[in-house]
C-alpha positions as a LaTeX table, in Angstrom:
\begin{tabular}{lrrr}
\hline
Residue & $x$ (\AA) & $y$ (\AA) & $z$ (\AA) \\
\hline
Met1 & 13.53 & 18.40 & 21.89 \\
Gly2 & 10.78 & 18.20 & 24.51 \\
Thr3 & 10.97 & 15.79 & 27.50 \\
Arg4 & 7.66 & 14.25 & 26.39 \\
Val5 & 6.99 & 12.67 & 22.99 \\
Tyr6 & 3.95 & 10.77 & 21.77 \\
Leu7 & 5.24 & 7.96 & 19.66 \\
Ala8 & 2.35 & 7.49 & 17.10 \\
Arg9 & 2.73 & 10.98 & 16.20 \\
Leu10 & 6.27 & 10.14 & 14.91 \\
Ala11 & 5.00 & 7.70 & 12.25 \\
Gly12 & 5.58 & 8.86 & 8.77 \\
Leu13 & 7.99 & 11.67 & 9.67 \\
Pro14 & 11.00 & 12.17 & 7.51 \\
Val15 & 14.48 & 11.20 & 9.23 \\
Phe16 & 17.46 & 13.28 & 8.44 \\
Asp17 & 21.06 & 13.17 & 9.02 \\
Pro18 & 23.28 & 15.99 & 10.42 \\
Asn19 & 24.03 & 17.31 & 6.96 \\
Gly20 & 20.18 & 17.61 & 6.09 \\
Asp21 & 20.27 & 14.53 & 3.96 \\
Arg22 & 17.03 & 12.51 & 4.19 \\
Val23 & 17.70 & 8.99 & 5.54 \\
Gly24 & 14.09 & 7.66 & 5.29 \\
Arg25 & 10.83 & 7.87 & 7.31 \\
Val26 & 9.69 & 6.65 & 10.90 \\
Arg27 & 7.63 & 3.50 & 10.82 \\
Asp28 & 7.75 & 2.67 & 14.36 \\
Ala29 & 9.30 & 2.76 & 17.74 \\
Val30 & 11.23 & $-0.19$ & 19.82 \\
Val31 & 10.64 & $-0.61$ & 23.42 \\
Arg32 & 12.48 & $-3.02$ & 25.68 \\
Leu33 & 10.68 & $-4.97$ & 28.33 \\
Arg34 & 12.44 & $-5.00$ & 31.77 \\
Thr35 & 12.37 & $-7.77$ & 34.29 \\
Thr36 & 11.53 & $-5.48$ & 37.16 \\
Asn37 & 8.19 & $-3.59$ & 37.61 \\
Arg38 & 9.93 & $-0.63$ & 35.95 \\
Pro39 & 8.13 & 0.86 & 32.71 \\
Pro40 & 9.49 & $-0.33$ & 29.38 \\
Gln41 & 12.45 & 1.64 & 27.87 \\
Val42 & 12.22 & 3.07 & 24.34 \\
Val43 & 15.51 & 1.97 & 22.78 \\
Gly44 & 15.14 & 3.31 & 19.21 \\
Leu45 & 13.06 & 3.92 & 16.12 \\
Val46 & 12.45 & 1.88 & 13.03 \\
Ala47 & 13.17 & 3.92 & 9.86 \\
Glu48 & 12.16 & 2.92 & 6.27 \\
Met49 & 14.83 & 3.66 & 3.63 \\
Ala50 & 14.82 & 3.25 & $-0.04$ \\
Leu51 & 14.07 & $-0.17$ & $-1.46$ \\
Arg52 & 11.80 & $-0.69$ & 1.58 \\
Arg53 & 14.54 & $-1.65$ & 3.83 \\
Arg54 & 13.73 & $-1.06$ & 7.46 \\
Ile55 & 16.64 & $-0.33$ & 9.97 \\
Phe56 & 17.03 & 0.17 & 13.54 \\
Leu57 & 17.94 & 3.96 & 14.73 \\
Pro58 & 19.37 & 3.79 & 18.30 \\
Ile59 & 17.50 & 6.59 & 20.35 \\
Gly60 & 20.77 & 7.93 & 21.56 \\
Arg61 & 21.51 & 8.98 & 18.14 \\
Val62 & 18.46 & 11.14 & 17.98 \\
Thr63 & 18.94 & 14.70 & 18.59 \\
Ser64 & 15.63 & 16.31 & 17.55 \\
Met65 & 12.21 & 14.96 & 17.51 \\
Asp66 & 9.35 & 17.43 & 16.64 \\
Ala67 & 6.12 & 17.69 & 14.51 \\
Asp68 & 8.11 & 17.95 & 11.21 \\
Ala69 & 11.02 & 15.65 & 11.42 \\
Val70 & 13.39 & 13.50 & 13.45 \\
Val71 & 17.18 & 14.49 & 13.19 \\
Leu72 & 20.12 & 12.27 & 13.85 \\
Gly73 & 23.36 & 13.40 & 15.34 \\
Thr74 & 25.42 & 11.02 & 13.18 \\
Gly75 & 25.41 & 10.10 & 9.53 \\
Ser76 & 26.90 & 6.59 & 10.44 \\
Leu77 & 24.09 & 4.02 & 10.21 \\
Asn78 & 23.88 & 0.14 & 10.55 \\
Leu79 & 22.09 & $-0.77$ & 7.33 \\
Arg80 & 21.30 & $-4.38$ & 8.52 \\
Arg81 & 17.50 & $-4.92$ & 8.37 \\
Phe82 & 15.75 & $-4.53$ & 11.51 \\
Glu83 & 14.56 & $-7.47$ & 13.37 \\
Lys84 & 12.71 & $-7.45$ & 16.55 \\
Arg85 & 14.30 & $-9.33$ & 19.57 \\
Gln86 & 12.42 & $-11.51$ & 22.07 \\
Asn87 & 12.18 & $-8.96$ & 24.88 \\
Glu88 & 11.09 & $-6.09$ & 22.54 \\
Leu89 & 7.87 & $-4.67$ & 21.36 \\
Leu90 & 6.82 & $-2.39$ & 18.72 \\
Val91 & 4.74 & 0.58 & 19.57 \\
Leu92 & 2.40 & 0.75 & 16.69 \\
Glu93 & 2.44 & $-2.84$ & 15.74 \\
Asp94 & 2.03 & $-4.41$ & 19.13 \\
Leu95 & 0.40 & $-1.90$ & 21.44 \\
Leu96 & $-1.69$ & 0.52 & 19.45 \\
Asp97 & $-5.50$ & $-0.61$ & 19.52 \\
Arg98 & $-4.86$ & $-2.82$ & 22.53 \\
Arg99 & $-7.93$ & $-3.00$ & 24.72 \\
Val100 & $-6.93$ & $-2.26$ & 28.19 \\
Thr101 & $-8.25$ & $-1.51$ & 31.80 \\
Val102 & $-7.31$ & 1.73 & 33.39 \\
Val103 & $-7.51$ & 1.54 & 37.23 \\
Pro104 & $-8.82$ & 4.51 & 39.20 \\
Glu105 & $-6.03$ & 6.98 & 40.89 \\
His106 & $-8.05$ & 6.56 & 44.22 \\
Asp107 & $-9.51$ & 3.42 & 45.81 \\
Asp108 & $-13.12$ & 4.73 & 45.64 \\
Gly109 & $-13.19$ & 4.81 & 41.70 \\
Arg110 & $-13.97$ & 2.24 & 39.45 \\
Asp111 & $-11.96$ & 0.74 & 36.48 \\
His112 & $-12.43$ & 2.09 & 32.95 \\
Ala113 & $-12.13$ & $-0.15$ & 29.85 \\
Gly114 & $-10.66$ & 1.48 & 26.73 \\
Thr115 & $-8.55$ & 1.29 & 23.81 \\
Val116 & $-4.86$ & 2.50 & 23.34 \\
Leu117 & $-4.59$ & 5.50 & 20.94 \\
Asp118 & $-0.97$ & 6.42 & 21.64 \\
Ile119 & 1.97 & 6.02 & 23.83 \\
Gly120 & 3.94 & 8.82 & 25.48 \\
Met121 & 7.64 & 8.51 & 26.53 \\
Glu122 & 9.55 & 10.84 & 28.67 \\
Leu123 & 13.24 & 11.50 & 29.36 \\
Asn124 & 14.42 & 10.50 & 32.85 \\
Arg125 & 17.37 & 11.64 & 34.89 \\
Asn126 & 19.32 & 8.79 & 33.60 \\
Thr127 & 18.68 & 10.09 & 30.02 \\
Glu128 & 16.52 & 7.15 & 29.33 \\
Trp129 & 13.44 & 7.35 & 27.20 \\
Ile130 & 10.65 & 5.64 & 29.40 \\
Ile131 & 7.05 & 4.85 & 28.53 \\
Thr132 & 5.09 & 7.00 & 31.24 \\
Arg133 & 1.68 & 7.86 & 29.71 \\
Val134 & $-0.90$ & 6.02 & 27.55 \\
Ala135 & $-3.59$ & 7.86 & 25.61 \\
Val136 & $-6.80$ & 5.88 & 25.77 \\
Arg137 & $-10.31$ & 6.04 & 24.29 \\
Glu138 & $-12.79$ & 5.00 & 26.91 \\
His139 & $-15.35$ & 2.43 & 25.91 \\
Ser140 & $-18.84$ & 4.03 & 25.97 \\
Arg141 & $-22.26$ & 2.44 & 25.87 \\
Leu142 & $-23.94$ & 5.72 & 25.29 \\
Thr143 & $-21.90$ & 7.19 & 22.44 \\
Arg144 & $-19.89$ & 5.91 & 19.37 \\
Arg145 & $-16.62$ & 7.53 & 20.28 \\
Gly146 & $-15.75$ & 7.56 & 23.92 \\
His147 & $-14.02$ & 10.12 & 25.96 \\
Val148 & $-10.39$ & 10.26 & 25.31 \\
Tyr149 & $-7.81$ & 10.76 & 28.11 \\
Gln150 & $-4.28$ & 10.11 & 29.42 \\
Ala151 & $-3.35$ & 7.79 & 32.10 \\
Glu152 & 0.10 & 6.90 & 33.76 \\
Phe153 & 1.58 & 3.80 & 32.57 \\
Asp154 & 1.21 & 2.18 & 36.06 \\
Arg155 & $-2.52$ & 2.59 & 36.04 \\
Val156 & $-2.98$ & 0.71 & 32.64 \\
Arg157 & $-3.52$ & $-3.07$ & 32.73 \\
Gly158 & $-3.37$ & $-5.33$ & 29.74 \\
Leu159 & $-0.89$ & $-3.23$ & 27.75 \\
Ile160 & 2.03 & $-5.50$ & 27.95 \\
Gly161 & 1.68 & $-9.20$ & 27.25 \\
Pro162 & $-0.24$ & $-11.61$ & 25.19 \\
Thr163 & $-3.48$ & $-10.37$ & 23.99 \\
Glu164 & $-6.49$ & $-11.55$ & 21.68 \\
Thr165 & $-8.20$ & $-8.21$ & 21.96 \\
Gln166 & $-6.16$ & $-5.84$ & 19.82 \\
Gly167 & $-8.24$ & $-3.86$ & 17.34 \\
Thr168 & $-7.09$ & $-2.33$ & 14.16 \\
Ala169 & $-8.76$ & 1.24 & 13.73 \\
Asn170 & $-5.86$ & 3.34 & 14.95 \\
Leu171 & $-3.06$ & 1.22 & 13.27 \\
Ile172 & $-5.16$ & 1.59 & 10.00 \\
Ala173 & $-5.54$ & 5.46 & 10.57 \\
Leu174 & $-1.71$ & 5.54 & 10.57 \\
Leu175 & $-1.14$ & 3.14 & 7.68 \\
Asp176 & $-3.70$ & 4.99 & 5.49 \\
Gln177 & $-1.52$ & 7.93 & 5.43 \\
Met178 & 0.89 & 5.74 & 3.24 \\
Arg179 & 0.88 & 4.86 & $-0.38$ \\
Pro180 & $-0.35$ & 1.34 & $-1.42$ \\
Ala181 & 3.16 & 0.11 & $-1.93$ \\
Asp182 & 4.18 & 1.34 & 1.53 \\
Met183 & 1.08 & 0.10 & 3.35 \\
Ala184 & 1.96 & $-3.39$ & 1.72 \\
Asn185 & 5.48 & $-3.17$ & 2.97 \\
Ala186 & 4.34 & $-2.33$ & 6.61 \\
Leu187 & 1.75 & $-5.17$ & 6.53 \\
Gln188 & 4.73 & $-7.64$ & 5.48 \\
Asp189 & 6.25 & $-6.60$ & 8.97 \\
Leu190 & 3.20 & $-7.79$ & 10.88 \\
Pro191 & 2.85 & $-11.34$ & 12.25 \\
Asp192 & 0.37 & $-13.24$ & 9.79 \\
Ala193 & $-2.49$ & $-13.15$ & 12.02 \\
Arg194 & $-2.30$ & $-9.41$ & 12.73 \\
Arg195 & $-1.56$ & $-8.88$ & 9.12 \\
Asn196 & $-4.61$ & $-10.55$ & 7.85 \\
Glu197 & $-6.81$ & $-8.85$ & 10.61 \\
Val198 & $-5.62$ & $-5.32$ & 9.49 \\
Ala199 & $-6.03$ & $-6.23$ & 5.81 \\
Ala200 & $-9.47$ & $-7.50$ & 6.37 \\
Ala201 & $-10.40$ & $-4.21$ & 8.10 \\
Leu202 & $-9.57$ & $-2.09$ & 5.29 \\
Asp203 & $-12.30$ & $-1.12$ & 2.71 \\
Asp204 & $-12.63$ & $-2.91$ & $-0.60$ \\
Arg205 & $-11.03$ & $-0.35$ & $-2.73$ \\
Arg206 & $-7.93$ & 0.20 & $-0.30$ \\
Leu207 & $-7.44$ & $-3.52$ & 0.25 \\
Ala208 & $-7.46$ & $-3.91$ & $-3.72$ \\
Asp209 & $-4.71$ & $-1.31$ & $-4.01$ \\
Val210 & $-2.62$ & $-2.96$ & $-1.40$ \\
Leu211 & $-3.07$ & $-6.41$ & $-2.53$ \\
Glu212 & $-1.65$ & $-5.30$ & $-6.00$ \\
Glu213 & 1.51 & $-4.30$ & $-4.17$ \\
Leu214 & 1.98 & $-7.47$ & $-2.08$ \\
Pro215 & 3.92 & $-10.76$ & $-2.96$ \\
Glu216 & 1.60 & $-13.46$ & $-4.50$ \\
His217 & 1.87 & $-15.73$ & $-1.28$ \\
Asp218 & 0.82 & $-12.91$ & 0.85 \\
Gln219 & $-2.08$ & $-11.86$ & $-1.67$ \\
Val220 & $-3.28$ & $-15.64$ & $-1.30$ \\
Glu221 & $-3.16$ & $-15.75$ & 2.39 \\
Ile222 & $-4.99$ & $-12.53$ & 2.72 \\
Leu223 & $-7.65$ & $-13.53$ & 0.24 \\
Ala224 & $-8.17$ & $-16.97$ & 1.85 \\
Gly225 & $-8.90$ & $-15.10$ & 5.07 \\
Leu226 & $-11.82$ & $-13.31$ & 3.71 \\
Asp227 & $-15.29$ & $-14.88$ & 3.03 \\
Arg228 & $-15.87$ & $-15.51$ & $-0.61$ \\
Glu229 & $-18.39$ & $-12.80$ & $-1.17$ \\
Arg230 & $-15.96$ & $-10.26$ & 0.24 \\
Ala231 & $-12.98$ & $-11.72$ & $-1.64$ \\
Ala232 & $-15.18$ & $-11.33$ & $-4.91$ \\
Asp233 & $-15.95$ & $-7.69$ & $-4.18$ \\
Val234 & $-12.09$ & $-7.12$ & $-3.56$ \\
Leu235 & $-11.19$ & $-8.72$ & $-6.75$ \\
Glu236 & $-13.83$ & $-6.59$ & $-8.76$ \\
Arg237 & $-11.90$ & $-3.39$ & $-7.51$ \\
Met238 & $-8.52$ & $-4.56$ & $-8.54$ \\
Asp239 & $-7.20$ & $-3.99$ & $-11.99$ \\
Pro240 & $-8.28$ & $-6.80$ & $-14.33$ \\
Asp241 & $-4.83$ & $-7.79$ & $-14.89$ \\
Asp242 & $-3.78$ & $-7.95$ & $-11.36$ \\
Ala243 & $-7.01$ & $-9.78$ & $-10.44$ \\
Ala244 & $-6.22$ & $-12.47$ & $-13.21$ \\
Asp245 & $-2.58$ & $-12.82$ & $-11.83$ \\
Leu246 & $-3.91$ & $-13.35$ & $-8.36$ \\
Leu247 & $-6.54$ & $-15.89$ & $-9.29$ \\
Ala248 & $-3.93$ & $-17.78$ & $-11.36$ \\
Glu249 & $-2.31$ & $-18.49$ & $-7.89$ \\
Leu250 & $-5.56$ & $-20.24$ & $-6.62$ \\
Pro251 & $-6.77$ & $-23.71$ & $-7.30$ \\
Lys252 & $-8.99$ & $-24.12$ & $-10.35$ \\
Thr253 & $-12.12$ & $-24.89$ & $-8.34$ \\
Glu254 & $-11.51$ & $-21.62$ & $-6.32$ \\
Gln255 & $-11.06$ & $-19.60$ & $-9.27$ \\
Ala256 & $-14.34$ & $-20.67$ & $-10.69$ \\
Val257 & $-16.06$ & $-19.97$ & $-7.38$ \\
Leu258 & $-14.80$ & $-16.34$ & $-7.06$ \\
Leu259 & $-15.26$ & $-15.54$ & $-10.68$ \\
Asp260 & $-18.98$ & $-16.73$ & $-10.57$ \\
Leu261 & $-19.41$ & $-14.42$ & $-7.34$ \\
Met262 & $-18.08$ & $-11.50$ & $-9.10$ \\
Glu263 & $-20.32$ & $-9.13$ & $-11.10$ \\
Pro264 & $-20.56$ & $-10.53$ & $-14.86$ \\
Glu265 & $-19.28$ & $-7.17$ & $-16.29$ \\
Glu266 & $-16.31$ & $-7.16$ & $-13.98$ \\
Ala267 & $-15.57$ & $-10.96$ & $-14.30$ \\
Ala268 & $-15.56$ & $-11.03$ & $-18.12$ \\
Pro269 & $-12.21$ & $-9.17$ & $-18.78$ \\
Val270 & $-10.54$ & $-11.18$ & $-15.89$ \\
Arg271 & $-11.71$ & $-14.45$ & $-17.57$ \\
Gln272 & $-10.35$ & $-13.18$ & $-21.07$ \\
Leu273 & $-7.05$ & $-12.34$ & $-19.69$ \\
Met274 & $-6.66$ & $-15.62$ & $-17.99$ \\
Asn275 & $-7.06$ & $-17.28$ & $-21.30$ \\
Tyr276 & $-3.91$ & $-15.75$ & $-22.89$ \\
Arg277 & $-0.37$ & $-17.59$ & $-22.62$ \\
Pro278 & 1.64 & $-16.25$ & $-19.70$ \\
Gly279 & 4.38 & $-13.94$ & $-20.79$ \\
Thr280 & 2.56 & $-12.29$ & $-23.65$ \\
Ala281 & 0.99 & $-9.03$ & $-24.25$ \\
Gly282 & $-2.52$ & $-10.57$ & $-23.85$ \\
Ser283 & $-1.62$ & $-11.85$ & $-20.33$ \\
Val284 & $-0.19$ & $-8.59$ & $-18.92$ \\
Met285 & $-2.39$ & $-5.92$ & $-20.52$ \\
Thr286 & $-4.87$ & $-3.88$ & $-18.64$ \\
Ser287 & $-8.17$ & $-4.27$ & $-20.40$ \\
Glu288 & $-9.35$ & $-0.64$ & $-19.10$ \\
Pro289 & $-6.95$ & 1.92 & $-20.89$ \\
Val290 & $-8.60$ & 5.43 & $-21.58$ \\
Ile291 & $-10.58$ & 4.90 & $-24.94$ \\
Leu292 & $-12.26$ & 7.73 & $-26.81$ \\
Thr293 & $-14.11$ & 8.01 & $-30.03$ \\
Pro294 & $-12.63$ & 10.17 & $-32.82$ \\
Asp295 & $-15.31$ & 12.91 & $-32.33$ \\
Thr296 & $-14.36$ & 13.48 & $-28.79$ \\
Thr297 & $-13.10$ & 16.90 & $-28.07$ \\
Val298 & $-9.77$ & 17.87 & $-26.38$ \\
Ala299 & $-11.58$ & 19.22 & $-23.50$ \\
Glu300 & $-13.34$ & 15.90 & $-22.98$ \\
Ala301 & $-10.27$ & 14.01 & $-23.27$ \\
Leu302 & $-8.43$ & 16.06 & $-20.65$ \\
Ala303 & $-11.34$ & 15.75 & $-18.25$ \\
Arg304 & $-11.09$ & 11.86 & $-18.72$ \\
Ile305 & $-7.48$ & 11.71 & $-17.72$ \\
Arg306 & $-7.82$ & 14.00 & $-14.84$ \\
Asn307 & $-9.54$ & 11.14 & $-13.06$ \\
Pro308 & $-7.66$ & 10.60 & $-9.68$ \\
Glu309 & $-8.42$ & 6.96 & $-9.86$ \\
Leu310 & $-6.18$ & 6.52 & $-12.99$ \\
Ser311 & $-2.71$ & 5.56 & $-12.48$ \\
Pro312 & $-0.10$ & 7.94 & $-14.07$ \\
Val313 & 0.87 & 5.48 & $-16.81$ \\
Val314 & $-2.74$ & 4.77 & $-17.83$ \\
Ala315 & $-3.60$ & 8.59 & $-17.86$ \\
Ala316 & $-0.43$ & 9.44 & $-19.93$ \\
Gln317 & $-2.22$ & 8.75 & $-23.15$ \\
Val318 & $-5.63$ & 8.15 & $-24.76$ \\
Phe319 & $-6.41$ & 5.45 & $-27.23$ \\
Val320 & $-8.66$ & 6.35 & $-30.19$ \\
Ala321 & $-11.05$ & 3.82 & $-31.68$ \\
Arg322 & $-14.37$ & 3.42 & $-33.42$ \\
Ala323 & $-17.37$ & 2.78 & $-31.09$ \\
Pro324 & $-17.75$ & 1.02 & $-28.87$ \\
Ala325 & $-15.48$ & 2.82 & $-26.47$ \\
Ala326 & $-14.88$ & $-0.20$ & $-24.27$ \\
Thr327 & $-12.81$ & $-3.19$ & $-24.99$ \\
Pro328 & $-13.10$ & $-4.88$ & $-27.58$ \\
Thr329 & $-13.62$ & $-1.70$ & $-29.49$ \\
Gly330 & $-14.40$ & $-1.19$ & $-33.02$ \\
Lys331 & $-11.38$ & $-0.35$ & $-35.40$ \\
Tyr332 & $-8.33$ & 0.97 & $-33.61$ \\
Leu333 & $-7.17$ & 4.32 & $-35.09$ \\
Gly334 & $-4.36$ & 5.41 & $-32.93$ \\
Met335 & $-3.26$ & 7.15 & $-29.55$ \\
Val336 & $-2.85$ & 10.68 & $-28.72$ \\
His337 & $-0.28$ & 11.55 & $-25.74$ \\
Phe338 & $-1.49$ & 13.93 & $-22.91$ \\
Gln339 & 1.18 & 16.52 & $-23.85$ \\
Arg340 & $-0.26$ & 16.96 & $-27.40$ \\
Leu341 & $-3.69$ & 17.28 & $-25.70$ \\
Leu342 & $-2.31$ & 20.27 & $-23.65$ \\
Arg343 & $-1.13$ & 21.91 & $-26.64$ \\
Glu344 & $-4.30$ & 21.87 & $-28.73$ \\
Pro345 & $-7.34$ & 24.09 & $-28.50$ \\
Pro346 & $-10.17$ & 22.53 & $-26.32$ \\
Ala347 & $-12.69$ & 22.32 & $-29.12$ \\
Ser348 & $-10.41$ & 20.28 & $-31.36$ \\
Ile349 & $-11.40$ & 16.78 & $-31.83$ \\
Val350 & $-8.99$ & 13.81 & $-30.93$ \\
Gly351 & $-9.55$ & 12.20 & $-34.35$ \\
Gly352 & $-7.50$ & 14.64 & $-35.97$ \\
Leu353 & $-4.68$ & 14.43 & $-33.49$ \\
Val354 & $-3.90$ & 10.53 & $-33.50$ \\
Asp355 & $-0.46$ & 9.06 & $-33.96$ \\
Ser356 & $-1.05$ & 6.01 & $-36.08$ \\
Gly357 & 2.63 & 5.41 & $-36.98$ \\
Ile358 & 3.39 & 2.87 & $-34.29$ \\
Asp359 & 2.01 & $-0.48$ & $-34.99$ \\
Pro360 & 0.08 & $-1.93$ & $-32.10$ \\
Leu361 & 0.96 & $-5.30$ & $-30.36$ \\
Arg362 & $-0.71$ & $-8.52$ & $-30.68$ \\
Thr363 & $-2.08$ & $-10.52$ & $-27.96$ \\
Glu364 & 0.71 & $-13.18$ & $-28.67$ \\
Thr365 & 3.55 & $-10.61$ & $-28.63$ \\
Gly366 & 6.23 & $-11.60$ & $-26.14$ \\
Leu367 & 7.57 & $-9.52$ & $-23.16$ \\
Leu368 & 11.04 & $-9.10$ & $-24.76$ \\
Glu369 & 9.69 & $-7.63$ & $-27.88$ \\
Ile370 & 7.29 & $-5.42$ & $-26.05$ \\
Thr371 & 10.12 & $-4.20$ & $-23.78$ \\
Gln372 & 12.24 & $-3.39$ & $-26.92$ \\
Arg373 & 9.52 & $-1.70$ & $-28.86$ \\
Met374 & 8.56 & 0.56 & $-25.79$ \\
Ala375 & 12.10 & 1.34 & $-25.28$ \\
Thr376 & 12.53 & 2.28 & $-28.88$ \\
Tyr377 & 9.73 & 4.66 & $-29.15$ \\
Asp378 & 9.98 & 6.08 & $-25.49$ \\
Leu379 & 6.47 & 4.99 & $-24.65$ \\
Val380 & 4.95 & 4.29 & $-21.38$ \\
Ala381 & 2.02 & 2.25 & $-22.85$ \\
Met382 & 1.33 & 0.38 & $-26.19$ \\
Pro383 & $-2.08$ & $-0.74$ & $-27.58$ \\
Val384 & $-3.01$ & $-4.44$ & $-28.14$ \\
Val385 & $-5.32$ & $-5.37$ & $-30.93$ \\
Asp386 & $-6.88$ & $-8.54$ & $-32.17$ \\
Ser387 & $-6.72$ & $-9.94$ & $-35.88$ \\
Thr388 & $-9.40$ & $-7.59$ & $-36.95$ \\
Asn389 & $-7.56$ & $-4.52$ & $-35.55$ \\
Arg390 & $-9.98$ & $-4.11$ & $-32.63$ \\
Leu391 & $-8.49$ & $-2.59$ & $-29.53$ \\
Leu392 & $-8.33$ & $-5.25$ & $-26.61$ \\
Gly393 & $-6.45$ & $-3.24$ & $-24.05$ \\
Ala394 & $-2.88$ & $-1.65$ & $-23.50$ \\
Val395 & 0.48 & $-2.86$ & $-21.97$ \\
Thr396 & 1.79 & $-0.43$ & $-19.61$ \\
Val397 & 5.40 & 0.17 & $-18.56$ \\
Asp398 & 4.56 & $-0.83$ & $-14.98$ \\
Asp399 & 3.00 & $-4.22$ & $-16.33$ \\
Val400 & 6.28 & $-4.88$ & $-18.13$ \\
Leu401 & 8.37 & $-4.09$ & $-15.19$ \\
Asp402 & 6.29 & $-6.08$ & $-12.89$ \\
His403 & 6.47 & $-9.27$ & $-15.13$ \\
Ser404 & 10.26 & $-8.71$ & $-16.19$ \\
Leu405 & 11.50 & $-8.53$ & $-12.57$ \\
Pro406 & 12.08 & $-11.68$ & $-10.56$ \\
Arg407 & 9.01 & $-13.41$ & $-9.37$ \\
Asp408 & 9.62 & $-12.57$ & $-5.65$ \\
Trp409 & 10.65 & $-9.00$ & $-6.17$ \\
Arg410 & 7.90 & $-7.66$ & $-3.92$ \\
Asp411 & 8.91 & $-10.08$ & $-1.24$ \\
Arg412 & 11.16 & $-8.02$ & 1.23 \\
Asp413 & 12.48 & $-11.11$ & 2.87 \\
Ala414 & 13.77 & $-12.63$ & $-0.33$ \\
His415 & 15.18 & $-9.13$ & $-1.43$ \\
Asp416 & 16.91 & $-8.75$ & 1.84 \\
Glu417 & 18.65 & $-12.08$ & 1.78 \\
Gly418 & 20.98 & $-10.83$ & $-0.95$ \\
Ala419 & 21.68 & $-7.61$ & 0.85 \\
Val420 & 25.00 & $-6.63$ & 2.58 \\
\hline
\end{tabular}
């Protein structure tokens, strides 16, 4: 292990115990402020384990830090959820993107304004990890991206202490490497104002994906922090069932305003979903499954489910119906699982492959019956039809889980209260 480590580069690295078993992933580093003018001391790392639990790893237990992994010298860990103390800061959460001033090495130079890109720590003679270097991008009026350089910690002003000038670009660059669920978990660790600021800086698609993974109260607060036009744009990019669930948390007047601001073709399925009784197939289904007409070839069907924007459960099967191939469709004919598609010649048509032996759901079917039927037939999705057998949508296994778990299951604070 080298004597200098840049902390932002550790973000996302796997953490292993001495036996090579994976403990979790690095999410941040903890620095302790000191009462003298000495630089802050890095006292540990924050690692995320299974079930999104974040724990503290004392830096003294780390035996190796490189570009591939962090290795611990012990398998004995304190599993209590990490909580930042009063005299501590988190490097990525609190220091990254800060706007600072770097004073010159010599009196004849001038100060330079910049933004923090990374923090470097070094091992001193007392085997303490101390912040010694700061990577800064200089603010430039001539170019869009200023010069990047390193400065000694004692030349950087504005790094420690309250700030109203912390940006989001570099933190977002690190968070963007995560899956939406992990990013949502990271956002829950941020102070409310910082969380809302980072969320607002995401592009519409990414923010929509992250909102779907957050507890309802966080979704509402973030959406309320956006101007209404932007909020409507984000709702358009959410799955209709998730957008309907989020809108249901808002006052009726706000629901109406946002739905009116959405594009009519995007708002229509959301309005329809909000009309169904909670806890039924109609209220939890997605109105955008993969729908094909019976004359579609296997090759075309496989091309459709290869779309990277489709979730695995939606892409696991196609639903076959008479035209139009958008909900509500013509007569529902049946479904074809992707494994069946893989076994058939590309020129075959899906109308000859449909499985019509499983009765579809009705909009009023309750969650308990849905769960039992999906378990009975080992399905990850089931069609939902109306009284005339037109396909309206599909209930997927993630929809069922989401609505069967406790209402606050995404809220890590509520989850941790029952942890030992």
